[in-house]
N, C-alpha and C positions, 0 to 999 in steps of 0.2 A: 504494500500500500504506500502511496506517495501523495504529495500535495497536489500534483497535476490530476491524479485520479479523483481526489476529493473535490477539487474545484469543478472538474468536469461533471461529477455527479450532481452537485448543487445546481449548476447551470442547466443540465439536462432535465432535472426534475422541474425547475422553474419554467423551462421552455414548454414541456408537454402539458404542464398544468395550465398555462396560459392558452395553449393551442386547443386543449379540450374544452375551454370555456369560450372559444371563438374570439379571443383577443388578438388583435393585430400586433401587439407588443411582443408576442412570442418570437417574431422574426428578429427583433433586435437582440434578444437573448441568444437566439439561435446562431447569429453570426459569430459571437464570442465563443459559444460552445463548439462550433466547427474548428476554430483555431486550437483550442485546448485538446480536442479529440485527435486532431492531426498529430500533435506531439506525443500524446499518450500512446496511440497505436503504432507510431514509428518505433517507440521504445520497446513495445511488446512484439514487434515483427508481424503485426497483423496488417499486411500491406493493402488488402482490399478495403478494410475499414479506414485505413489511412488515406488512400487515394479517393475514397468516397467523399472526404470532407471538402475539398475544393469544388467538387461537383455539387454537393449538398449546399454549399454556399451560393452557387449560381441558381439552384432551384429555389432557395430561400428568397433570393432577389426577385425571381419571377413570381413566387407566391405572394410576396409582400406587395408587389405591384397589382396582382390580380385581386387581392383582398381589399386594397385601398382605392382601386379604380375600376369598379364593376361597370359594365354597360347598363343602360337604363332597364333593359329587360331581365337583367341578372340581379337586380336589387330586391331585397325583401322590404317589409313595411318600415324598417328602421333605416333604410338606405344602405345597408351592408350587403356584401356579396351573399347571395342565397346559397344554401347547401345543395349540392347536386348529387347525381347518382350515375352509375355506369350501366351501359347496355350490355346484353349478353355477348355481343360481338366484341366489345372492348375487354370484357373479362377473358375471352378466349385469346385475344391478342396479348394481353398482359401475361397470361399463363405461358404462352409460347415464348415470349421474350425472356421471362425468368428462366425457363428450362434451357433454352439454347444458349443464351448469353452466360448463364451460370456454368454450364459445362465448358464452354470456351474459355472463360476467365479462370476456372480452376486449373486448366492446362497451362495458362500463362503463369499462374502462381507457382506451379511446379517447375516451369522452365526458367524463371528468373534466377533462383539460386544456383541452377546448373550453369547458366550463362555467366553470371556475375557473383560468384560465391563470396567474394570479399565485401560486397555491398549488401547483398540480400541473404539473410539467414533463412533457412527453410520455414515456411509457414506451417504452424503446428496442425492446422485443420484446413487445408486448401479448399476442399469441396464445400464444407460448411461455411467457411469464410466467403466463398464466392457466391453461394446462393443467398446468404444473408445480404451481401452487397446488392444483388439484383432486386431482392424483395424490398430493401430499404429505399433504393432509388424509386421503385414503383410506388411505395407508400408515400414518399416525400412528394412525388409528382402529383399523386391524388390529393394529398393535403394542400398543395399549392393551388389546385383547382377547386378545393373545398368540396370534394366528394365524400359523402359519409362513409363509404366503403373503405376509405383509407385506414380506418380504425380496425377493420378486419385484418388487413395486411400487417398493420402494426402489431397486432396480437401475435401473429405468427413470427414476425421479426423478433419481438421481445422474448418469446419462449425459446427461440433458437439462440439468441444472444446469451441467455443465461447459461446454456450448455457451452457455448464458445468461450465465454469469459472464464468460466470455471476451469475449462481445459487449458486455458492460456495463463493461468496463475494470477488472475486479477481477483481482488477481494471485495471492493466496493461496488464495482459495476454490475455484478450479478444481483446484488440487492437493489440497485437502482433499476435494473431491468424488471425485477419483480414489481416494483412500485409503478413502473411504466405500464406493466401488464394490468394492474388494478385500475390505473387511470384510463387505459385504453378501453376497458370494459365499460366504465362509467361514461366515457366520451362517446362510445358506439351507441349506447342507449340514448344519451342526451341529444346527439346530432340527428339520430333517426327521428326523434320526437319533433325536433325543429324542422327537419325536412318535410315531415308529414304536415306540419302546421303551415309552412310556406308554399307547399305544392299547390 
């Protein structure tokens, strides 16, 4: 356990708490959270999770814009971006992306230490790390678009993260992911109610 992990945990909990309540301020906390996670995952040799952070930063920027600049037809009665939903076709596309990209990236994670052994230590869980990366990207993109199903994907991500963090020797992050899981369940129900109300 180290101070970077502890600060990351506090920032992460603050971010998901605000996101679950539909607050646009979650994005400001999320920017700082990405920076701390980048450093944390580099130190633990979790390269997928590390590389995710600049991408997540970009998705946060996109989400921040979407949440604060909705089109007229996307606004709810309070003038905020309405909570949306995914079609069956988009679910199929999402699943296909996660499977294919996850397999491909797992191979890259195995190849990096072979190609540059002095720079990249072996990833302790390349397949799990890769699929979590793809699911996280999907969940973040759905969150940025304010689709209530993002919380379904987040539940899967957080359950998998608990296993990954324990296997990687982290102590605080598994507990944080368990709290994310609890927040995700609450947020899934809450957002679904808001979606039904705004529909």
